[in-house]
C-alpha positions as semicolon CSV with decimal commas, in nm:
position;residue;x (nm);y (nm);z (nm)
1;M;8,450;-9,930;2,466
2;N;8,082;-9,999;2,540
3;D;8,119;-9,835;2,879
4;L;8,206;-9,510;2,707
5;L;7,908;-9,531;2,471
6;F;7,642;-9,564;2,740
7;Q;7,812;-9,369;3,017
8;N;7,630;-9,037;2,980
9;L;7,276;-9,147;2,892
10;P;7,008;-8,977;3,099
11;K;6,788;-9,201;3,312
12;Q;6,476;-9,109;3,113
13;Y;6,587;-9,356;2,844
14;A;6,566;-9,652;3,079
15;P;6,276;-9,855;2,934
16;K;5,999;-9,918;3,185
17;H;5,652;-10,051;3,117
18;P;5,390;-9,824;3,278
19;R;5,238;-10,117;3,470
20;Y;5,575;-10,273;3,553
21;Q;5,614;-10,408;3,905
22;P;5,899;-10,634;4,020
23;N;5,669;-10,931;4,090
24;N;5,473;-10,900;3,765
25;M;5,696;-11,113;3,545
26;C;5,587;-11,365;3,282
27;G;5,723;-11,644;3,500
28;N;5,476;-11,554;3,779
29;C;5,173;-11,555;3,549
30;K;4,920;-11,838;3,561
31;H;4,905;-11,854;3,180
32;I;5,268;-11,954;3,125
33;Q;5,324;-12,302;2,978
34;K;5,646;-12,503;3,009
35;W;5,735;-12,723;2,709
36;A;6,029;-12,966;2,706
37;R;6,215;-13,046;2,387
38;G;6,553;-13,216;2,352
39;G;6,657;-13,169;2,713
40;S;6,568;-12,796;2,706
41;Y;6,268;-12,614;2,842
42;F;6,081;-12,344;2,650
43;F;5,814;-12,118;2,795
44;Y;5,504;-12,004;2,609
45;C;5,213;-11,773;2,688
46;G;4,882;-11,959;2,690
47;I;4,679;-11,654;2,585
48;V;4,878;-11,459;2,328
49;K;4,897;-11,628;1,988
50;D;5,191;-11,619;1,747
51;S;5,201;-11,740;1,388
52;R;5,580;-11,798;1,390
53;T;5,582;-12,100;1,623
54;K;5,454;-12,450;1,546
55;N;5,222;-12,458;1,848
56;K;5,085;-12,111;1,764
57;L;5,173;-11,973;2,110
58;L;5,397;-11,677;2,189
59;K;5,741;-11,774;2,316
60;V;5,830;-11,576;2,631
61;K;6,109;-11,541;2,884
62;R;6,028;-11,587;3,252
63;K;6,212;-11,270;3,357
64;K;6,033;-11,051;3,102
65;P;5,797;-10,786;3,242
66;S;5,439;-10,902;3,208
67;C;5,170;-10,770;2,975
68;D;4,826;-10,633;3,065
69;L;4,683;-10,987;3,068
70;F;4,891;-11,081;3,376
71;E;4,717;-11,289;3,643
72;K;4,905;-11,402;3,952
73;A;4,961;-11,778;3,967
74;E;4,838;-11,957;4,275
75;A;5,117;-12,113;4,478
């Protein structure tokens, strides 16, 4: 059923960030922080603040396209 719904969408509706590049993901940024809780790991941005989390940091996904504050992490 879902295949029929999205079958004929033009490619212009594919969301792309204007500065999107395949290597510019939140997981490759030097500001990402890894927090462990209850056997799970959660990732937060060290720059962007959020009032909905207890540590006041924005929760992110590593595969998410990065924002304009992206800086490549040193290996």
